[in-house]
C-alpha positions as a printed Julia matrix, in Angstrom:
271×3 Matrix{Float64}:
  93.54  -283.34  23.93
  97.22  -283.53  23.05
  98.43  -280.93  20.57
  94.97  -280.2   19.26
  93.97  -276.57  19.73
  91.18  -276.22  22.26
  88.31  -274.21  20.79
  86.61  -271.47  22.77
  83.31  -273.35  22.64
  85.09  -276.42  24.02
  86.42  -274.41  26.96
  82.89  -273.15  27.63
  81.4   -276.66  27.4
  84.0   -278.0   29.82
  83.49  -275.08  32.2
  79.79  -275.95  32.33
  79.87  -279.74  32.08
  83.37  -281.02  32.93
  82.43  -282.35  36.38
  79.42  -284.44  35.27
  81.4   -285.56  32.21
  84.28  -286.79  34.39
  81.83  -288.52  36.73
  80.18  -290.32  33.81
  83.53  -291.39  32.36
  84.65  -292.67  35.76
  81.42  -294.64  36.06
  82.13  -296.21  32.67
  85.8   -296.79  33.6
  86.98  -294.59  30.72
  90.07  -292.43  31.09
  89.74  -289.09  29.22
  92.58  -288.09  26.92
  92.81  -284.78  28.78
  91.39  -284.55  32.31
  91.32  -280.74  32.04
  89.06  -280.98  28.97
  87.11  -284.24  29.14
  84.72  -282.89  26.49
  86.78  -282.75  23.25
  86.37  -280.29  20.39
  84.2   -282.5   18.21
  81.74  -283.25  21.03
  81.48  -279.58  21.99
  80.79  -278.78  18.34
  78.07  -281.43  18.25
  76.43  -279.64  21.18
  76.61  -276.41  19.19
  75.05  -278.03  16.11
  72.26  -279.62  18.17
  71.54  -276.35  19.98
  71.55  -274.35  16.76
  69.23  -276.85  15.05
  66.78  -276.84  17.97
  66.63  -273.04  18.16
  66.45  -272.61  14.39
  63.66  -275.12  13.78
  61.63  -273.88  16.75
  61.95  -270.39  15.32
  61.03  -271.62  11.84
  58.05  -273.65  13.11
  56.49  -270.54  14.62
  56.74  -268.75  11.26
  55.53  -271.47   8.89
  52.74  -270.25   6.64
  50.92  -272.11   3.89
  49.71  -268.89   2.27
  52.79  -266.67   2.52
  55.91  -268.81   2.98
  59.05  -266.83   3.67
  62.46  -267.32   2.07
  63.74  -269.4    5.0
  60.69  -271.67   4.89
  61.09  -272.16   1.14
  64.76  -273.08   1.58
  63.84  -275.6    4.29
  61.11  -277.07   2.1
  63.63  -277.31  -0.74
  65.6   -279.82   1.38
  62.47  -281.96   1.67
  61.14  -281.74  -1.88
  62.14  -279.73  -4.93
  61.63  -279.63  -8.73
  64.95  -281.43  -9.3
  63.71  -284.44  -7.33
  66.71  -284.54  -4.98
  64.96  -283.64  -1.71
  64.8   -286.19   1.09
  61.13  -286.93   0.41
  61.73  -287.16  -3.35
  64.57  -289.64  -2.93
  62.72  -291.78  -0.4
  59.58  -291.87  -2.57
  61.6   -292.9   -5.64
  63.93  -295.41  -3.99
  61.98  -296.86  -1.07
  58.45  -296.61  -2.43
  55.51  -297.91  -0.38
  54.92  -296.1    2.94
  58.14  -294.21   2.37
  57.02  -291.08   4.22
  57.54  -292.73   7.62
  61.3   -292.8    6.96
  61.54  -289.07   6.27
  62.07  -287.96   9.93
  65.14  -290.1   10.63
  66.72  -289.79   7.18
  66.02  -286.08   7.08
  67.39  -285.57  10.59
  70.64  -287.39   9.79
  71.03  -285.46   6.54
  70.43  -282.07   8.18
  72.75  -282.89  11.09
  75.56  -283.86   8.72
  74.97  -280.76   6.57
  75.11  -278.41   9.57
  78.13  -280.25  10.99
  79.95  -280.02   7.68
  79.23  -276.29   7.38
  80.28  -275.49  10.96
  83.92  -274.96   9.99
  82.93  -271.95   7.88
  82.31  -270.05  11.13
  85.6   -268.64  12.52
  86.65  -270.45  15.69
  84.57  -273.53  14.9
  85.36  -276.9   13.34
  83.34  -279.56  11.54
  82.57  -282.37  14.01
  82.31  -284.69  11.0
  86.07  -284.2   10.52
  86.48  -286.46  13.59
  86.0   -290.13  12.66
  83.76  -291.02  15.6
  80.99  -288.66  14.44
  80.61  -290.13  10.91
  80.89  -293.57  12.49
  78.0   -292.77  14.82
  75.84  -291.53  11.93
  76.74  -294.59   9.83
  75.94  -296.93  12.74
  72.48  -295.38  13.1
  71.84  -295.9    9.38
  73.18  -299.46   9.52
  70.99  -300.43  12.49
  67.94  -298.63  11.11
  67.82  -300.15   7.62
  68.47  -303.65   8.97
  65.78  -303.21  11.62
  63.29  -301.98   9.0
  64.18  -304.88   6.7
  63.66  -307.42   9.5
  60.4   -305.74  10.56
  58.99  -305.92   7.04
  60.12  -309.37   5.93
  60.62  -311.18   9.23
  63.97  -312.35  10.67
  64.12  -315.64   8.76
  63.2   -314.23   5.35
  65.57  -311.32   5.8
  68.48  -313.56   6.78
  67.77  -315.79   3.76
  68.76  -312.92   1.5
  72.34  -313.47   2.65
  72.33  -317.02   1.27
  71.85  -316.22  -2.41
  69.75  -318.15  -4.94
  72.09  -321.19  -5.18
  71.95  -323.46  -2.12
  75.33  -325.02  -2.86
  76.99  -321.63  -2.56
  74.96  -320.5    0.46
  77.8   -320.76   3.05
  80.1   -318.69   0.85
  77.38  -316.16   0.05
  76.58  -315.69   3.75
  80.2   -314.68   4.37
  80.33  -312.39   1.33
  76.99  -310.69   2.04
  77.79  -310.23   5.72
  81.09  -308.57   4.83
  79.27  -306.46   2.23
  76.81  -305.14   4.81
  79.56  -304.18   7.25
  81.51  -302.66   4.37
  78.62  -300.22   3.95
  79.17  -299.09   7.53
  82.87  -298.56   6.84
  82.24  -296.89   3.49
  79.77  -294.35   4.9
  82.16  -293.53   7.74
  85.4   -293.19   5.78
  83.91  -291.28   2.84
  82.44  -288.54   5.03
  85.28  -288.39   7.54
  88.11  -288.33   4.98
  86.52  -285.68   2.78
  85.75  -283.32   5.64
  89.14  -283.85   7.28
  91.01  -283.16   4.04
  88.78  -280.16   3.33
  89.66  -278.57   6.67
  93.36  -279.35   6.26
  93.42  -277.74   2.81
  91.67  -274.65   4.12
  94.11  -274.16   7.02
  97.21  -275.01   4.93
  96.49  -272.75   1.96
  95.34  -269.9    4.17
  98.62  -270.07   6.1
 100.67  -270.22   2.9
  98.84  -267.28   1.35
  99.37  -265.12   4.43
 103.06  -266.09   4.55
 103.44  -265.19   0.86
 101.81  -261.81   1.42
 104.12  -261.04   4.35
 107.21  -262.11   2.39
 106.36  -260.1   -0.73
 105.54  -257.02   1.3
 108.86  -257.29   3.13
 110.82  -257.41  -0.13
 109.22  -254.42  -1.77
 106.35  -252.04  -0.95
 104.94  -252.84  -4.37
 104.71  -256.42  -3.17
 101.69  -255.41  -1.13
  99.73  -255.81  -4.33
  99.92  -259.5   -3.45
  97.29  -258.77  -0.79
  94.84  -260.18  -3.29
  96.28  -263.6   -2.43
  95.43  -263.81   1.3
  92.21  -261.88   0.73
  90.99  -263.85  -2.27
  92.16  -267.37  -1.43
  90.1   -267.7    1.78
  86.91  -266.78  -0.11
  87.69  -269.4   -2.75
  88.42  -272.0   -0.08
  85.25  -271.13   1.83
  83.25  -271.54  -1.36
  84.89  -274.89  -2.0
  84.25  -276.01   1.59
  80.56  -275.09   1.35
  80.25  -277.04  -1.9
  82.05  -280.02  -0.37
  79.87  -279.85   2.77
  76.65  -279.92   0.76
  77.92  -282.63  -1.59
  79.06  -284.96   1.2
  75.8   -284.51   3.12
  73.87  -285.37  -0.04
  76.01  -288.43  -0.82
  75.67  -289.78   2.73
  71.91  -289.25   2.7
  71.27  -290.81  -0.7
  73.44  -293.85   0.13
  71.53  -294.31   3.4
  68.25  -294.18   1.47
  69.57  -296.64  -1.13
  70.53  -299.12   1.6
  67.08  -298.68   3.14
  65.45  -299.3   -0.25
  67.47  -302.5   -0.7
  66.43  -303.68   2.77
  62.7   -303.29   2.07
  62.76  -304.38  -1.6
  60.12  -306.97  -2.48
  62.7   -309.5   -3.64
  63.6   -309.95   0.02
């Protein structure tokens, strides 16, 4: 894993699963970056997110009540539908339209996974798996394959491919190239937007926290009165955590709404 700090959860994951992981990589003829830790930080964190989501939603399912919904249930329902019209179901109904409810499970699952992954770095000793480019790429690839598959299933392969040709036959060869590039650009855009924002967010958090602690230590060394600067290392982390939570929610929302928009374009009647 090079110079990257190995998280405690990564050490645990490798202690439990390193041997089968190495066997699988050998079968696939893949050489791990670090044979001692074939399961990297981001993959171990994905396991944590999956495990947390499974336990949480099983716990929530057992407590769902139509008559007396609890605070946790209401928060979960807020992600699906809310008065502001920005829940997963609200967006799909508005953008996709007919038979939109069948897309809620996959779009909702991707959105919740990204949200939990983004928020993971708030927990001390954890990191956001979405700060590693392969995780956003995997989510974007699922969206890319899904909306194209749904578009083909609704309109048929020939009719769907015709949308790449444009309305003017003379320009069809050029339009095929442009539209094909445009579709793959969506894959790149979804990946880079999420990855870059989460990576920068984590870097800012670590950098400013280190600087604030260094400033506190320096001021305290100069003069006992300098210990009043304790407000810096105490206050800055809370501000950065608040910013990271906001960024995590915002990026999860942007990814989800873009995925739904692409799905809506794929099933639009003009296809």
